[in-house]
MOPAC internal coordinates of N, CA, C and O (Angstrom, degrees):
PM7 1SCF
backbone

  N    0.0000 0     0.00 0     0.00 0    0    0    0
  C    1.4561 1     0.00 0     0.00 0    1    0    0
  C    1.5322 1   110.97 1     0.00 0    2    1    0
  O    1.2310 1   121.07 1   141.59 1    3    2    1
  N    1.3394 1   115.57 1   -38.41 1    3    2    1
  C    1.4667 1   118.78 1   179.06 1    5    3    2
  C    1.5174 1   111.36 1   -62.66 1    6    5    3
  O    1.2310 1   120.88 1   141.78 1    7    6    5
  N    1.3256 1   115.92 1   -38.22 1    7    6    5
  C    1.4668 1   119.51 1  -179.62 1    9    7    6
  C    1.5262 1   110.94 1   -64.30 1   10    9    7
  O    1.2310 1   120.37 1   141.78 1   11   10    9
  N    1.3094 1   116.90 1   -38.22 1   11   10    9
  C    1.4633 1   120.77 1   178.83 1   13   11   10
  C    1.5293 1   110.91 1   -65.29 1   14   13   11
  O    1.2310 1   120.74 1   137.78 1   15   14   13
  N    1.3284 1   116.19 1   -42.22 1   15   14   13
  C    1.4681 1   120.63 1   178.44 1   17   15   14
  C    1.5305 1   110.18 1   -65.39 1   18   17   15
  O    1.2310 1   120.13 1   138.36 1   19   18   17
  N    1.3231 1   117.35 1   -41.64 1   19   18   17
  C    1.4601 1   121.14 1   179.29 1   21   19   18
  C    1.5261 1   110.82 1   -64.37 1   22   21   19
  O    1.2310 1   120.40 1   138.97 1   23   22   21
  N    1.3225 1   116.83 1   -41.03 1   23   22   21
  C    1.4645 1   120.45 1   179.15 1   25   23   22
  C    1.5249 1   110.77 1   -65.98 1   26   25   23
  O    1.2310 1   120.26 1   138.09 1   27   26   25
  N    1.3173 1   117.11 1   -41.91 1   27   26   25
  C    1.4681 1   120.70 1   179.25 1   29   27   26
  C    1.5294 1   110.52 1   -65.58 1   30   29   27
  O    1.2310 1   120.17 1   140.44 1   31   30   29
  N    1.3221 1   117.28 1   -39.56 1   31   30   29
  C    1.4595 1   120.68 1   178.56 1   33   31   30
  C    1.5212 1   110.75 1   -64.89 1   34   33   31
  O    1.2310 1   120.34 1   134.57 1   35   34   33
  N    1.3176 1   116.96 1   -45.43 1   35   34   33
  C    1.4641 1   120.99 1   178.58 1   37   35   34
  C    1.5168 1   112.16 1   -62.06 1   38   37   35
  O    1.2310 1   120.72 1   139.72 1   39   38   37
  N    1.3112 1   116.23 1   -40.28 1   39   38   37
  C    1.4619 1   120.56 1   178.92 1   41   39   38
  C    1.5282 1   110.54 1   -65.74 1   42   41   39
  O    1.2310 1   120.31 1   139.55 1   43   42   41
  N    1.3188 1   117.01 1   -40.45 1   43   42   41
  C    1.4631 1   120.95 1   179.12 1   45   43   42
  C    1.5275 1   110.86 1   -64.73 1   46   45   43
  O    1.2310 1   120.41 1   137.68 1   47   46   45
  N    1.3247 1   116.82 1   -42.32 1   47   46   45
  C    1.4679 1   120.71 1   179.27 1   49   47   46
  C    1.5308 1   109.99 1   -64.36 1   50   49   47
  O    1.2310 1   120.21 1   137.15 1   51   50   49
  N    1.3260 1   117.20 1   -42.85 1   51   50   49
  C    1.4668 1   120.64 1   179.13 1   53   51   50
  C    1.5271 1   110.71 1   -64.05 1   54   53   51
  O    1.2310 1   120.30 1   139.71 1   55   54   53
  N    1.3103 1   117.03 1   -40.29 1   55   54   53
  C    1.4610 1   120.85 1   179.81 1   57   55   54
  C    1.5297 1   110.82 1   -65.28 1   58   57   55
  O    1.2310 1   120.36 1   137.87 1   59   58   57
  N    1.3294 1   116.92 1   -42.13 1   59   58   57
  C    1.4661 1   120.44 1   177.68 1   61   59   58
  C    1.5222 1   110.33 1   -62.46 1   62   61   59
  O    1.2310 1   120.24 1   139.71 1   63   62   61
  N    1.3186 1   117.14 1   -40.29 1   63   62   61
  C    1.4609 1   120.97 1   179.48 1   65   63   62
  C    1.5256 1   111.03 1   -63.93 1   66   65   63
  O    1.2310 1   120.32 1   136.24 1   67   66   65
  N    1.3223 1   116.99 1   -43.76 1   67   66   65
  C    1.4662 1   121.25 1   179.95 1   69   67   66
  C    1.5294 1   110.37 1   -64.18 1   70   69   67
  O    1.2310 1   120.43 1   136.41 1   71   70   69
  N    1.3283 1   116.78 1   -43.59 1   71   70   69
  C    1.4703 1   119.96 1  -179.77 1   73   71   70
  C    1.5279 1   110.54 1   -65.50 1   74   73   71
  O    1.2310 1   120.23 1   140.69 1   75   74   73
  N    1.3321 1   117.17 1   -39.31 1   75   74   73
  C    1.4628 1   120.86 1   179.53 1   77   75   74
  C    1.5233 1   111.29 1   -64.36 1   78   77   75
  O    1.2310 1   120.52 1   133.31 1   79   78   77
  N    1.3127 1   116.62 1   -46.69 1   79   78   77
  C    1.4671 1   120.22 1   179.40 1   81   79   78
  C    1.5269 1   109.87 1   -64.74 1   82   81   79
  O    1.2310 1   120.47 1   141.36 1   83   82   81
  N    1.3145 1   116.70 1   -38.64 1   83   82   81
  C    1.4602 1   119.72 1   178.46 1   85   83   82
  C    1.5146 1   112.47 1   -65.85 1   86   85   83
  O    1.2310 1   120.21 1   143.59 1   87   86   85
  N    1.3175 1   117.21 1   -36.41 1   87   86   85
  C    1.4649 1   120.80 1  -179.41 1   89   87   86
  C    1.5250 1   110.83 1   -72.60 1   90   89   87
  O    1.2310 1   120.51 1   141.22 1   91   90   89
  N    1.3279 1   116.64 1   -38.78 1   91   90   89
  C    1.4574 1   119.95 1  -178.46 1   93   91   90
  C    1.5212 1   111.98 1   -76.31 1   94   93   91
  O    1.2310 1   120.17 1   153.47 1   95   94   93
  N    1.2916 1   117.28 1   -26.53 1   95   94   93
  C    1.4563 1   121.12 1  -177.40 1   97   95   94
  C    1.5140 1   110.90 1    84.31 1   98   97   95
  O    1.2310 1   121.16 1   -12.28 1   99   98   97
  N    1.3052 1   115.39 1   167.72 1   99   98   97
  C    1.4521 1   119.18 1  -179.38 1  101   99   98
  C    1.5238 1   109.60 1   -77.13 1  102  101   99
  O    1.2310 1   119.91 1   -33.86 1  103  102  101
  N    1.3173 1   117.78 1   146.14 1  103  102  101
  C    1.4654 1   119.89 1  -179.86 1  105  103  102
  C    1.5249 1   110.97 1   -68.77 1  106  105  103
  O    1.2310 1   121.00 1   -30.66 1  107  106  105
  N    1.3223 1   115.70 1   149.34 1  107  106  105
  C    1.4609 1   119.70 1   178.63 1  109  107  106
  C    1.5194 1   108.88 1   -76.31 1  110  109  107
  O    1.2310 1   121.36 1   -51.93 1  111  110  109
  N    1.2879 1   115.00 1   128.07 1  111  110  109
  C    1.4574 1   119.81 1   179.75 1  113  111  110
  C    1.5133 1   109.23 1  -148.12 1  114  113  111
  O    1.2310 1   121.41 1   -17.83 1  115  114  113
  N    1.3022 1   114.90 1   162.17 1  115  114  113
  C    1.4593 1   119.86 1   179.84 1  117  115  114
  C    1.5170 1   108.76 1  -116.78 1  118  117  115
  O    1.2310 1   121.59 1   -35.32 1  119  118  117
  N    1.3078 1   114.56 1   144.68 1  119  118  117
  C    1.4540 1   119.48 1   173.73 1  121  119  118
  C    1.5118 1   107.80 1  -104.67 1  122  121  119
  O    1.2310 1   120.91 1   -31.91 1  123  122  121
  N    1.2889 1   115.86 1   148.09 1  123  122  121
  C    1.4533 1   120.54 1  -178.84 1  125  123  122
  C    1.5236 1   110.23 1   -72.51 1  126  125  123
  O    1.2310 1   119.79 1   -45.98 1  127  126  125
  N    1.3304 1   118.00 1   134.02 1  127  126  125
  C    1.4659 1   119.32 1   177.04 1  129  127  126
  C    1.5284 1   112.44 1   -71.93 1  130  129  127
  O    1.2310 1   121.01 1   159.75 1  131  130  129
  N    1.3443 1   115.68 1   -20.25 1  131  130  129
  C    1.4657 1   119.28 1  -178.93 1  133  131  130
  C    1.5275 1   109.88 1   -83.96 1  134  133  131
  O    1.2310 1   120.32 1   -43.02 1  135  134  133
  N    1.3307 1   117.00 1   136.98 1  135  134  133
  C    1.4617 1   118.52 1   176.67 1  137  135  134
  C    1.5292 1   110.63 1   -71.86 1  138  137  135
  O    1.2310 1   121.39 1   -25.15 1  139  138  137
  N    1.3065 1   114.94 1   154.85 1  139  138  137
  C    1.4503 1   120.00 1   178.73 1  141  139  138
  C    1.5303 1   108.13 1   -76.66 1  142  141  139
  O    1.2310 1   121.04 1   -62.54 1  143  142  141
  N    1.3139 1   115.61 1   117.46 1  143  142  141
  C    1.4629 1   119.82 1  -177.53 1  145  143  142
  C    1.5172 1   109.79 1   -91.56 1  146  145  143
  O    1.2310 1   120.89 1   -53.17 1  147  146  145
  N    1.2940 1   115.91 1   126.83 1  147  146  145
  C    1.4574 1   120.53 1   177.79 1  149  147  146
  C    1.5204 1   108.78 1  -124.35 1  150  149  147
  O    1.2310 1   120.95 1   -27.82 1  151  150  149
  N    1.2939 1   115.79 1   152.18 1  151  150  149
  C    1.4645 1   120.05 1   177.72 1  153  151  150
  C    1.5203 1   108.62 1  -120.21 1  154  153  151
  O    1.2310 1   121.18 1   -34.22 1  155  154  153
  N    1.2952 1   115.35 1   145.78 1  155  154  153
  C    1.4578 1   121.45 1   177.61 1  157  155  154
  C    1.5163 1   107.03 1  -100.25 1  158  157  155
  O    1.2310 1   119.88 1   -53.49 1  159  158  157
  N    1.3276 1   117.83 1   126.51 1  159  158  157
  C    1.4622 1   118.49 1   179.64 1  161  159  158
  C    1.5282 1   110.97 1   -65.58 1  162  161  159
  O    1.2310 1   121.58 1   -35.89 1  163  162  161
  N    1.3158 1   114.59 1   144.11 1  163  162  161
  C    1.4622 1   118.49 1  -179.65 1  165  163  162
  C    1.5179 1   110.03 1   -72.00 1  166  165  163
  O    1.2310 1   121.31 1   -38.25 1  167  166  165
  N    1.3235 1   115.10 1   141.75 1  167  166  165
  C    1.4554 1   120.11 1  -179.86 1  169  167  166
  C    1.5187 1   109.89 1   -84.50 1  170  169  167
  O    1.2310 1   120.21 1   -41.02 1  171  170  169
  N    1.3099 1   117.20 1   138.98 1  171  170  169
  C    1.4732 1   119.68 1  -178.75 1  173  171  170
  C    1.5266 1   112.08 1   -70.30 1  174  173  171
  O    1.2310 1   120.10 1   180.00 1  175  174  173

């Protein structure tokens, strides 16, 4: 019975979090126009 209550509580908390984020919308952010440059080390 405790496991069922814990699962229901966790599901309710997750649902509230999803609804809150959905209501607030995604934060405004910018992505860099430049690609991320990576280098591969040379093998000996």
